[in-house]
mmCIF file of the N, C-alpha and C atoms, coordinates in Angstrom:
data_MODEL
# 
_entry.id   MODEL 
# 
loop_
_atom_site.group_PDB 
_atom_site.id 
_atom_site.type_symbol 
_atom_site.label_atom_id 
_atom_site.label_alt_id 
_atom_site.label_comp_id 
_atom_site.label_asym_id 
_atom_site.label_entity_id 
_atom_site.label_seq_id 
_atom_site.pdbx_PDB_ins_code 
_atom_site.Cartn_x 
_atom_site.Cartn_y 
_atom_site.Cartn_z 
_atom_site.occupancy 
_atom_site.B_iso_or_equiv 
_atom_site.pdbx_formal_charge 
_atom_site.auth_seq_id 
_atom_site.auth_comp_id 
_atom_site.auth_asym_id 
_atom_site.auth_atom_id 
_atom_site.pdbx_PDB_model_num 
ATOM 1   N N  . MET A 1 1  ? -42.109 85.668 -4.566  1.00 0.00 ? 1  MET A N  1 
ATOM 2   C CA . MET A 1 1  ? -41.847 85.229 -5.957  1.00 0.00 ? 1  MET A CA 1 
ATOM 3   C C  . MET A 1 1  ? -42.816 86.093 -6.868  1.00 0.00 ? 1  MET A C  1 
ATOM 4   N N  . THR A 1 2  ? -42.318 86.616 -7.867  1.00 0.00 ? 2  THR A N  1 
ATOM 5   C CA . THR A 1 2  ? -43.180 87.377 -8.799  1.00 0.00 ? 2  THR A CA 1 
ATOM 6   C C  . THR A 1 2  ? -44.079 86.483 -9.548  1.00 0.00 ? 2  THR A C  1 
ATOM 7   N N  . ARG A 1 3  ? -45.306 86.910 -9.871  1.00 0.00 ? 3  ARG A N  1 
ATOM 8   C CA . ARG A 1 3  ? -46.328 86.191 -10.530 1.00 0.00 ? 3  ARG A CA 1 
ATOM 9   C C  . ARG A 1 3  ? -46.549 86.890 -11.920 1.00 0.00 ? 3  ARG A C  1 
ATOM 10  N N  . PHE A 1 4  ? -46.682 86.106 -13.020 1.00 0.00 ? 4  PHE A N  1 
ATOM 11  C CA . PHE A 1 4  ? -46.793 86.783 -14.289 1.00 0.00 ? 4  PHE A CA 1 
ATOM 12  C C  . PHE A 1 4  ? -48.271 87.253 -14.426 1.00 0.00 ? 4  PHE A C  1 
ATOM 13  N N  . THR A 1 5  ? -49.271 86.534 -13.808 1.00 0.00 ? 5  THR A N  1 
ATOM 14  C CA . THR A 1 5  ? -50.759 86.921 -13.937 1.00 0.00 ? 5  THR A CA 1 
ATOM 15  C C  . THR A 1 5  ? -51.426 86.871 -12.690 1.00 0.00 ? 5  THR A C  1 
ATOM 16  N N  . ASP A 1 6  ? -52.627 87.382 -12.526 1.00 0.00 ? 6  ASP A N  1 
ATOM 17  C CA . ASP A 1 6  ? -53.392 87.396 -11.326 1.00 0.00 ? 6  ASP A CA 1 
ATOM 18  C C  . ASP A 1 6  ? -54.180 86.174 -11.199 1.00 0.00 ? 6  ASP A C  1 
ATOM 19  N N  . SER A 1 7  ? -54.011 85.167 -12.000 1.00 0.00 ? 7  SER A N  1 
ATOM 20  C CA . SER A 1 7  ? -54.789 83.849 -12.079 1.00 0.00 ? 7  SER A CA 1 
ATOM 21  C C  . SER A 1 7  ? -54.572 83.202 -10.791 1.00 0.00 ? 7  SER A C  1 
ATOM 22  N N  . PRO A 1 8  ? -55.496 82.494 -10.103 1.00 0.00 ? 8  PRO A N  1 
ATOM 23  C CA . PRO A 1 8  ? -55.386 81.555 -9.062  1.00 0.00 ? 8  PRO A CA 1 
ATOM 24  C C  . PRO A 1 8  ? -54.707 80.331 -9.465  1.00 0.00 ? 8  PRO A C  1 
ATOM 25  N N  . TYR A 1 9  ? -54.829 80.065 -10.631 1.00 0.00 ? 9  TYR A N  1 
ATOM 26  C CA . TYR A 1 9  ? -54.249 78.852 -11.077 1.00 0.00 ? 9  TYR A CA 1 
ATOM 27  C C  . TYR A 1 9  ? -52.591 78.824 -11.282 1.00 0.00 ? 9  TYR A C  1 
ATOM 28  N N  . GLU A 1 10 ? -52.172 80.010 -11.487 1.00 0.00 ? 10 GLU A N  1 
ATOM 29  C CA . GLU A 1 10 ? -50.721 80.055 -11.553 1.00 0.00 ? 10 GLU A CA 1 
ATOM 30  C C  . GLU A 1 10 ? -50.074 79.802 -10.171 1.00 0.00 ? 10 GLU A C  1 
ATOM 31  N N  . ARG A 1 11 ? -50.630 80.307 -9.227  1.00 0.00 ? 11 ARG A N  1 
ATOM 32  C CA . ARG A 1 11 ? -50.381 79.890 -7.711  1.00 0.00 ? 11 ARG A CA 1 
ATOM 33  C C  . ARG A 1 11 ? -50.147 78.396 -7.490  1.00 0.00 ? 11 ARG A C  1 
ATOM 34  N N  . MET A 1 12 ? -51.488 77.886 -7.948  1.00 0.00 ? 12 MET A N  1 
ATOM 35  C CA . MET A 1 12 ? -51.861 76.407 -7.754  1.00 0.00 ? 12 MET A CA 1 
ATOM 36  C C  . MET A 1 12 ? -50.735 75.675 -8.449  1.00 0.00 ? 12 MET A C  1 
ATOM 37  N N  . MET A 1 13 ? -50.205 76.034 -9.561  1.00 0.00 ? 13 MET A N  1 
ATOM 38  C CA . MET A 1 13 ? -49.505 75.154 -10.363 1.00 0.00 ? 13 MET A CA 1 
ATOM 39  C C  . MET A 1 13 ? -47.955 75.160 -9.909  1.00 0.00 ? 13 MET A C  1 
ATOM 40  N N  . THR A 1 14 ? -47.670 76.187 -9.246  1.00 0.00 ? 14 THR A N  1 
ATOM 41  C CA . THR A 1 14 ? -46.296 76.410 -8.712  1.00 0.00 ? 14 THR A CA 1 
ATOM 42  C C  . THR A 1 14 ? -45.971 75.469 -7.498  1.00 0.00 ? 14 THR A C  1 
ATOM 43  N N  . ARG A 1 15 ? -47.146 75.043 -6.822  1.00 0.00 ? 15 ARG A N  1 
ATOM 44  C CA . ARG A 1 15 ? -46.912 74.405 -5.570  1.00 0.00 ? 15 ARG A CA 1 
ATOM 45  C C  . ARG A 1 15 ? -46.586 72.905 -5.852  1.00 0.00 ? 15 ARG A C  1 
ATOM 46  N N  . ARG A 1 16 ? -46.153 72.341 -4.779  1.00 0.00 ? 16 ARG A N  1 
ATOM 47  C CA . ARG A 1 16 ? -45.583 70.894 -5.034  1.00 0.00 ? 16 ARG A CA 1 
ATOM 48  C C  . ARG A 1 16 ? -46.860 69.976 -4.670  1.00 0.00 ? 16 ARG A C  1 
ATOM 49  N N  . PRO A 1 17 ? -46.983 69.002 -5.353  1.00 0.00 ? 17 PRO A N  1 
ATOM 50  C CA . PRO A 1 17 ? -48.136 68.041 -5.271  1.00 0.00 ? 17 PRO A CA 1 
ATOM 51  C C  . PRO A 1 17 ? -48.052 67.589 -3.775  1.00 0.00 ? 17 PRO A C  1 
ATOM 52  N N  . GLU A 1 18 ? -49.473 67.435 -3.181  1.00 0.00 ? 18 GLU A N  1 
ATOM 53  C CA . GLU A 1 18 ? -49.615 66.723 -1.805  1.00 0.00 ? 18 GLU A CA 1 
ATOM 54  C C  . GLU A 1 18 ? -49.238 65.373 -1.799  1.00 0.00 ? 18 GLU A C  1 
ATOM 55  N N  . GLY A 1 19 ? -48.652 64.672 -0.869  1.00 0.00 ? 19 GLY A N  1 
ATOM 56  C CA . GLY A 1 19 ? -48.410 63.386 -0.682  1.00 0.00 ? 19 GLY A CA 1 
ATOM 57  C C  . GLY A 1 19 ? -47.054 62.947 -1.050  1.00 0.00 ? 19 GLY A C  1 
ATOM 58  N N  . GLY A 1 20 ? -46.271 63.498 -1.895  1.00 0.00 ? 20 GLY A N  1 
ATOM 59  C CA . GLY A 1 20 ? -44.922 63.129 -1.974  1.00 0.00 ? 20 GLY A CA 1 
ATOM 60  C C  . GLY A 1 20 ? -44.641 61.723 -2.619  1.00 0.00 ? 20 GLY A C  1 
ATOM 61  N N  . LYS A 1 21 ? -43.472 61.390 -2.284  1.00 0.00 ? 21 LYS A N  1 
ATOM 62  C CA . LYS A 1 21 ? -42.862 59.959 -2.888  1.00 0.00 ? 21 LYS A CA 1 
ATOM 63  C C  . LYS A 1 21 ? -43.800 58.814 -2.283  1.00 0.00 ? 21 LYS A C  1 
ATOM 64  N N  . GLU A 1 22 ? -44.190 58.850 -1.173  1.00 0.00 ? 22 GLU A N  1 
ATOM 65  C CA . GLU A 1 22 ? -44.865 57.719 -0.667  1.00 0.00 ? 22 GLU A CA 1 
ATOM 66  C C  . GLU A 1 22 ? -46.067 57.264 -1.365  1.00 0.00 ? 22 GLU A C  1 
ATOM 67  N N  . THR A 1 23 ? -46.941 58.178 -2.036  1.00 0.00 ? 23 THR A N  1 
ATOM 68  C CA . THR A 1 23 ? -48.004 57.928 -2.856  1.00 0.00 ? 23 THR A CA 1 
ATOM 69  C C  . THR A 1 23 ? -47.808 57.899 -4.454  1.00 0.00 ? 23 THR A C  1 
ATOM 70  N N  . SER A 1 24 ? -46.504 58.231 -4.742  1.00 0.00 ? 24 SER A N  1 
ATOM 71  C CA . SER A 1 24 ? -46.393 58.161 -6.294  1.00 0.00 ? 24 SER A CA 1 
ATOM 72  C C  . SER A 1 24 ? -45.809 56.854 -6.745  1.00 0.00 ? 24 SER A C  1 
ATOM 73  N N  . ARG A 1 25 ? -45.306 55.879 -5.795  1.00 0.00 ? 25 ARG A N  1 
ATOM 74  C CA . ARG A 1 25 ? -44.738 54.523 -6.121  1.00 0.00 ? 25 ARG A CA 1 
ATOM 75  C C  . ARG A 1 25 ? -45.449 53.726 -5.349  1.00 0.00 ? 25 ARG A C  1 
ATOM 76  N N  . PRO A 1 26 ? -45.662 52.408 -6.072  1.00 0.00 ? 26 PRO A N  1 
ATOM 77  C CA . PRO A 1 26 ? -46.216 51.266 -5.049  1.00 0.00 ? 26 PRO A CA 1 
ATOM 78  C C  . PRO A 1 26 ? -44.994 50.761 -4.340  1.00 0.00 ? 26 PRO A C  1 
ATOM 79  N N  . SER A 1 27 ? -45.219 50.004 -3.290  1.00 0.00 ? 27 SER A N  1 
ATOM 80  C CA . SER A 1 27 ? -44.199 49.385 -2.446  1.00 0.00 ? 27 SER A CA 1 
ATOM 81  C C  . SER A 1 27 ? -43.411 48.397 -3.216  1.00 0.00 ? 27 SER A C  1 
ATOM 82  N N  . SER A 1 28 ? -42.214 48.230 -2.623  1.00 0.00 ? 28 SER A N  1 
ATOM 83  C CA . SER A 1 28 ? -41.336 47.193 -3.264  1.00 0.00 ? 28 SER A CA 1 
ATOM 84  C C  . SER A 1 28 ? -41.943 45.722 -3.132  1.00 0.00 ? 28 SER A C  1 
ATOM 85  N N  . LEU A 1 29 ? -41.603 45.068 -4.122  1.00 0.00 ? 29 LEU A N  1 
ATOM 86  C CA . LEU A 1 29 ? -42.021 43.512 -4.067  1.00 0.00 ? 29 LEU A CA 1 
ATOM 87  C C  . LEU A 1 29 ? -40.835 42.678 -3.694  1.00 0.00 ? 29 LEU A C  1 
ATOM 88  N N  . PRO A 1 30 ? -40.976 41.508 -2.912  1.00 0.00 ? 30 PRO A N  1 
ATOM 89  C CA . PRO A 1 30 ? -40.057 40.684 -2.509  1.00 0.00 ? 30 PRO A CA 1 
ATOM 90  C C  . PRO A 1 30 ? -39.651 39.829 -3.690  1.00 0.00 ? 30 PRO A C  1 
ATOM 91  N N  . PRO A 1 31 ? -38.292 39.415 -3.933  1.00 0.00 ? 31 PRO A N  1 
ATOM 92  C CA . PRO A 1 31 ? -37.930 38.738 -5.095  1.00 0.00 ? 31 PRO A CA 1 
ATOM 93  C C  . PRO A 1 31 ? -38.715 37.562 -5.516  1.00 0.00 ? 31 PRO A C  1 
ATOM 94  N N  . SER A 1 32 ? -39.359 36.819 -4.683  1.00 0.00 ? 32 SER A N  1 
ATOM 95  C CA . SER A 1 32 ? -40.228 35.752 -4.839  1.00 0.00 ? 32 SER A CA 1 
ATOM 96  C C  . SER A 1 32 ? -41.356 36.134 -5.637  1.00 0.00 ? 32 SER A C  1 
ATOM 97  N N  . HIS A 1 33 ? -41.934 37.186 -5.619  1.00 0.00 ? 33 HIS A N  1 
ATOM 98  C CA . HIS A 1 33 ? -43.205 37.632 -6.217  1.00 0.00 ? 33 HIS A CA 1 
ATOM 99  C C  . HIS A 1 33 ? -43.010 37.616 -7.786  1.00 0.00 ? 33 HIS A C  1 
ATOM 100 N N  . PRO A 1 34 ? -43.972 37.055 -8.384  1.00 0.00 ? 34 PRO A N  1 
ATOM 101 C CA . PRO A 1 34 ? -44.071 36.924 -9.906  1.00 0.00 ? 34 PRO A CA 1 
ATOM 102 C C  . PRO A 1 34 ? -43.823 38.220 -10.687 1.00 0.00 ? 34 PRO A C  1 
ATOM 103 N N  . CYS A 1 35 ? -44.228 39.325 -10.068 1.00 0.00 ? 35 CYS A N  1 
ATOM 104 C CA . CYS A 1 35 ? -44.135 40.602 -10.820 1.00 0.00 ? 35 CYS A CA 1 
ATOM 105 C C  . CYS A 1 35 ? -42.760 41.356 -10.375 1.00 0.00 ? 35 CYS A C  1 
ATOM 106 N N  . TYR A 1 36 ? -41.801 40.753 -9.525  1.00 0.00 ? 36 TYR A N  1 
ATOM 107 C CA . TYR A 1 36 ? -40.652 41.366 -9.145  1.00 0.00 ? 36 TYR A CA 1 
ATOM 108 C C  . TYR A 1 36 ? -39.753 41.657 -10.295 1.00 0.00 ? 36 TYR A C  1 
ATOM 109 N N  . GLY A 1 37 ? -39.446 42.960 -10.353 1.00 0.00 ? 37 GLY A N  1 
ATOM 110 C CA . GLY A 1 37 ? -38.571 43.563 -11.509 1.00 0.00 ? 37 GLY A CA 1 
ATOM 111 C C  . GLY A 1 37 ? -39.265 43.850 -12.643 1.00 0.00 ? 37 GLY A C  1 
ATOM 112 N N  . CYS A 1 38 ? -40.669 43.758 -12.772 1.00 0.00 ? 38 CYS A N  1 
ATOM 113 C CA . CYS A 1 38 ? -41.430 44.097 -14.081 1.00 0.00 ? 38 CYS A CA 1 
ATOM 114 C C  . CYS A 1 38 ? -41.473 45.626 -14.062 1.00 0.00 ? 38 CYS A C  1 
ATOM 115 N N  . GLY A 1 39 ? -41.433 46.244 -15.170 1.00 0.00 ? 39 GLY A N  1 
ATOM 116 C CA . GLY A 1 39 ? -41.477 47.525 -15.518 1.00 0.00 ? 39 GLY A CA 1 
ATOM 117 C C  . GLY A 1 39 ? -42.809 48.201 -15.268 1.00 0.00 ? 39 GLY A C  1 
ATOM 118 N N  . ASN A 1 40 ? -43.758 47.319 -15.494 1.00 0.00 ? 40 ASN A N  1 
ATOM 119 C CA . ASN A 1 40 ? -45.312 47.603 -15.363 1.00 0.00 ? 40 ASN A CA 1 
ATOM 120 C C  . ASN A 1 40 ? -45.851 47.438 -14.094 1.00 0.00 ? 40 ASN A C  1 
ATOM 121 N N  . TYR A 1 41 ? -45.017 47.131 -12.979 1.00 0.00 ? 41 TYR A N  1 
ATOM 122 C CA . TYR A 1 41 ? -45.523 47.079 -11.752 1.00 0.00 ? 41 TYR A CA 1 
ATOM 123 C C  . TYR A 1 41 ? -46.395 48.277 -11.245 1.00 0.00 ? 41 TYR A C  1 
ATOM 124 N N  . GLY A 1 42 ? -47.418 48.271 -10.694 1.00 0.00 ? 42 GLY A N  1 
ATOM 125 C CA . GLY A 1 42 ? -48.214 49.320 -10.173 1.00 0.00 ? 42 GLY A CA 1 
ATOM 126 C C  . GLY A 1 42 ? -49.306 49.774 -11.126 1.00 0.00 ? 42 GLY A C  1 
ATOM 127 N N  . GLN A 1 43 ? -49.217 49.188 -12.447 1.00 0.00 ? 43 GLN A N  1 
ATOM 128 C CA . GLN A 1 43 ? -50.171 49.597 -13.490 1.00 0.00 ? 43 GLN A CA 1 
ATOM 129 C C  . GLN A 1 43 ? -51.241 48.173 -13.463 1.00 0.00 ? 43 GLN A C  1 
ATOM 130 N N  . PRO A 1 44 ? -52.445 48.449 -13.768 1.00 0.00 ? 44 PRO A N  1 
ATOM 131 C CA . PRO A 1 44 ? -53.296 47.362 -13.760 1.00 0.00 ? 44 PRO A CA 1 
ATOM 132 C C  . PRO A 1 44 ? -52.862 46.252 -14.693 1.00 0.00 ? 44 PRO A C  1 
ATOM 133 N N  . CYS A 1 45 ? -52.862 44.914 -14.411 1.00 0.00 ? 45 CYS A N  1 
ATOM 134 C CA . CYS A 1 45 ? -52.671 43.933 -15.200 1.00 0.00 ? 45 CYS A CA 1 
ATOM 135 C C  . CYS A 1 45 ? -53.841 43.562 -16.117 1.00 0.00 ? 45 CYS A C  1 
ATOM 136 N N  . VAL A 1 46 ? -53.428 43.027 -17.291 1.00 0.00 ? 46 VAL A N  1 
ATOM 137 C CA . VAL A 1 46 ? -54.684 42.867 -18.349 1.00 0.00 ? 46 VAL A CA 1 
ATOM 138 C C  . VAL A 1 46 ? -54.618 41.435 -18.786 1.00 0.00 ? 46 VAL A C  1 
ATOM 139 N N  . GLY A 1 47 ? -54.292 40.445 -17.838 1.00 0.00 ? 47 GLY A N  1 
ATOM 140 C CA . GLY A 1 47 ? -54.396 39.035 -18.053 1.00 0.00 ? 47 GLY A CA 1 
ATOM 141 C C  . GLY A 1 47 ? -53.053 38.331 -18.553 1.00 0.00 ? 47 GLY A C  1 
ATOM 142 N N  . PHE A 1 48 ? -51.984 39.076 -18.831 1.00 0.00 ? 48 PHE A N  1 
ATOM 143 C CA . PHE A 1 48 ? -50.770 38.466 -19.254 1.00 0.00 ? 48 PHE A CA 1 
ATOM 144 C C  . PHE A 1 48 ? -49.615 39.197 -18.782 1.00 0.00 ? 48 PHE A C  1 
ATOM 145 N N  . CYS A 1 49 ? -48.555 38.521 -18.746 1.00 0.00 ? 49 CYS A N  1 
ATOM 146 C CA . CYS A 1 49 ? -47.416 39.205 -18.216 1.00 0.00 ? 49 CYS A CA 1 
ATOM 147 C C  . CYS A 1 49 ? -46.601 40.060 -19.214 1.00 0.00 ? 49 CYS A C  1 
ATOM 148 N N  . HIS A 1 50 ? -46.527 41.385 -18.845 1.00 0.00 ? 50 HIS A N  1 
ATOM 149 C CA . HIS A 1 50 ? -45.890 42.309 -19.943 1.00 0.00 ? 50 HIS A CA 1 
ATOM 150 C C  . HIS A 1 50 ? -44.366 41.981 -20.223 1.00 0.00 ? 50 HIS A C  1 
ATOM 151 N N  . ARG A 1 51 ? -43.723 41.399 -19.209 1.00 0.00 ? 51 ARG A N  1 
ATOM 152 C CA . ARG A 1 51 ? -42.339 41.066 -19.189 1.00 0.00 ? 51 ARG A CA 1 
ATOM 153 C C  . ARG A 1 51 ? -42.180 39.919 -20.085 1.00 0.00 ? 51 ARG A C  1 
ATOM 154 N N  . GLN A 1 52 ? -43.104 38.907 -19.923 1.00 0.00 ? 52 GLN A N  1 
ATOM 155 C CA . GLN A 1 52 ? -43.051 37.661 -20.803 1.00 0.00 ? 52 GLN A CA 1 
ATOM 156 C C  . GLN A 1 52 ? -43.229 37.965 -22.144 1.00 0.00 ? 52 GLN A C  1 
ATOM 157 N N  . LEU A 1 53 ? -44.134 38.849 -22.345 1.00 0.00 ? 53 LEU A N  1 
ATOM 158 C CA . LEU A 1 53 ? -44.592 39.263 -23.810 1.00 0.00 ? 53 LEU A CA 1 
ATOM 159 C C  . LEU A 1 53 ? -43.516 40.148 -24.446 1.00 0.00 ? 53 LEU A C  1 
ATOM 160 N N  . THR A 1 54 ? -42.772 41.004 -23.814 1.00 0.00 ? 54 THR A N  1 
ATOM 161 C CA . THR A 1 54 ? -41.520 41.763 -24.340 1.00 0.00 ? 54 THR A CA 1 
ATOM 162 C C  . THR A 1 54 ? -40.469 40.657 -24.658 1.00 0.00 ? 54 THR A C  1 
ATOM 163 N N  . ALA A 1 55 ? -40.165 39.974 -23.767 1.00 0.00 ? 55 ALA A N  1 
ATOM 164 C CA . ALA A 1 55 ? -39.197 38.922 -23.976 1.00 0.00 ? 55 ALA A CA 1 
ATOM 165 C C  . ALA A 1 55 ? -39.513 38.114 -25.201 1.00 0.00 ? 55 ALA A C  1 
ATOM 166 N N  . TRP A 1 56 ? -40.754 37.589 -25.321 1.00 0.00 ? 56 TRP A N  1 
ATOM 167 C CA . TRP A 1 56 ? -41.225 36.856 -26.422 1.00 0.00 ? 56 TRP A CA 1 
ATOM 168 C C  . TRP A 1 56 ? -41.074 37.509 -27.748 1.00 0.00 ? 56 TRP A C  1 
ATOM 169 N N  . LEU A 1 57 ? -41.481 38.943 -27.764 1.00 0.00 ? 57 LEU A N  1 
ATOM 170 C CA . LEU A 1 57 ? -41.302 39.679 -28.933 1.00 0.00 ? 57 LEU A CA 1 
ATOM 171 C C  . LEU A 1 57 ? -39.909 40.068 -29.353 1.00 0.00 ? 57 LEU A C  1 
ATOM 172 N N  . ARG A 1 58 ? -39.050 40.318 -28.385 1.00 0.00 ? 58 ARG A N  1 
ATOM 173 C CA . ARG A 1 58 ? -37.656 40.458 -28.764 1.00 0.00 ? 58 ARG A CA 1 
ATOM 174 C C  . ARG A 1 58 ? -36.914 39.389 -29.333 1.00 0.00 ? 58 ARG A C  1 
ATOM 175 N N  . GLU A 1 59 ? -37.325 37.973 -28.697 1.00 0.00 ? 59 GLU A N  1 
ATOM 176 C CA . GLU A 1 59 ? -36.819 36.704 -29.338 1.00 0.00 ? 59 GLU A CA 1 
ATOM 177 C C  . GLU A 1 59 ? -37.214 36.651 -30.633 1.00 0.00 ? 59 GLU A C  1 
ATOM 178 N N  . ARG A 1 60 ? -38.591 36.812 -30.910 1.00 0.00 ? 60 ARG A N  1 
ATOM 179 C CA . ARG A 1 60 ? -39.029 36.668 -32.161 1.00 0.00 ? 60 ARG A CA 1 
ATOM 180 C C  . ARG A 1 60 ? -38.389 37.536 -33.302 1.00 0.00 ? 60 ARG A C  1 
ATOM 181 N N  . ARG A 1 61 ? -38.308 38.864 -32.883 1.00 0.00 ? 61 ARG A N  1 
ATOM 182 C CA . ARG A 1 61 ? -37.682 39.798 -33.728 1.00 0.00 ? 61 ARG A CA 1 
ATOM 183 C C  . ARG A 1 61 ? -36.247 39.225 -34.058 1.00 0.00 ? 61 ARG A C  1 
ATOM 184 N N  . ASN A 1 62 ? -35.392 38.928 -33.189 1.00 0.00 ? 62 ASN A N  1 
ATOM 185 C CA . ASN A 1 62 ? -34.021 38.579 -33.445 1.00 0.00 ? 62 ASN A CA 1 
ATOM 186 C C  . ASN A 1 62 ? -34.145 37.336 -34.262 1.00 0.00 ? 62 ASN A C  1 
ATOM 187 N N  . LYS A 1 63 ? -35.016 36.430 -34.020 1.00 0.00 ? 63 LYS A N  1 
ATOM 188 C CA . LYS A 1 63 ? -34.982 35.185 -34.934 1.00 0.00 ? 63 LYS A CA 1 
ATOM 189 C C  . LYS A 1 63 ? -35.441 35.632 -36.415 1.00 0.00 ? 63 LYS A C  1 
ATOM 190 N N  . ASN A 1 64 ? -36.413 36.493 -36.624 1.00 0.00 ? 64 ASN A N  1 
ATOM 191 C CA . ASN A 1 64 ? -36.846 36.834 -37.888 1.00 0.00 ? 64 ASN A CA 1 
ATOM 192 C C  . ASN A 1 64 ? -35.622 37.586 -38.475 1.00 0.00 ? 64 ASN A C  1 
ATOM 193 N N  . HIS A 1 65 ? -34.954 38.553 -37.713 1.00 0.00 ? 65 HIS A N  1 
ATOM 194 C CA . HIS A 1 65 ? -33.941 39.250 -38.338 1.00 0.00 ? 65 HIS A CA 1 
ATOM 195 C C  . HIS A 1 65 ? -32.848 38.285 -38.826 1.00 0.00 ? 65 HIS A C  1 
ATOM 196 N N  . GLU A 1 66 ? -32.536 37.341 -38.061 1.00 0.00 ? 66 GLU A N  1 
ATOM 197 C CA . GLU A 1 66 ? -31.469 36.488 -38.605 1.00 0.00 ? 66 GLU A CA 1 
ATOM 198 C C  . GLU A 1 66 ? -31.753 35.669 -39.662 1.00 0.00 ? 66 GLU A C  1 
ATOM 199 N N  . THR A 1 67 ? -33.056 35.272 -39.782 1.00 0.00 ? 67 THR A N  1 
ATOM 200 C CA . THR A 1 67 ? -33.304 34.428 -41.043 1.00 0.00 ? 67 THR A CA 1 
ATOM 201 C C  . THR A 1 67 ? -34.018 35.054 -42.242 1.00 0.00 ? 67 THR A C  1 
ATOM 202 N N  . GLY A 1 68 ? -34.402 36.425 -41.966 1.00 0.00 ? 68 GLY A N  1 
ATOM 203 C CA . GLY A 1 68 ? -34.660 37.249 -43.117 1.00 0.00 ? 68 GLY A CA 1 
ATOM 204 C C  . GLY A 1 68 ? -36.225 37.210 -43.315 1.00 0.00 ? 68 GLY A C  1 
ATOM 205 N N  . ASP A 1 69 ? -36.959 36.392 -42.357 1.00 0.00 ? 69 ASP A N  1 
ATOM 206 C CA . ASP A 1 69 ? -38.363 36.353 -42.451 1.00 0.00 ? 69 ASP A CA 1 
ATOM 207 C C  . ASP A 1 69 ? -39.164 37.506 -41.962 1.00 0.00 ? 69 ASP A C  1 
ATOM 208 N N  . ARG A 1 70 ? -40.390 37.664 -42.293 1.00 0.00 ? 70 ARG A N  1 
ATOM 209 C CA . ARG A 1 70 ? -41.207 38.636 -41.728 1.00 0.00 ? 70 ARG A CA 1 
ATOM 210 C C  . ARG A 1 70 ? -42.292 38.071 -41.106 1.00 0.00 ? 70 ARG A C  1 
# 
């Protein structure tokens, strides 16, 4: 493969990352786990459930949109 520059970084950037799929995603959770189906699984928790928060915000927006409140 032809290189554009003589930089060693160019060769490094064209390589595939080591580890592959097994290190890029956390393992699957069983359906009984409280975080099952959460889009933020694998990221650190901050003391509240992101899934519940987004559902609450969606519900609140819909309610405010229907009543015209802010």
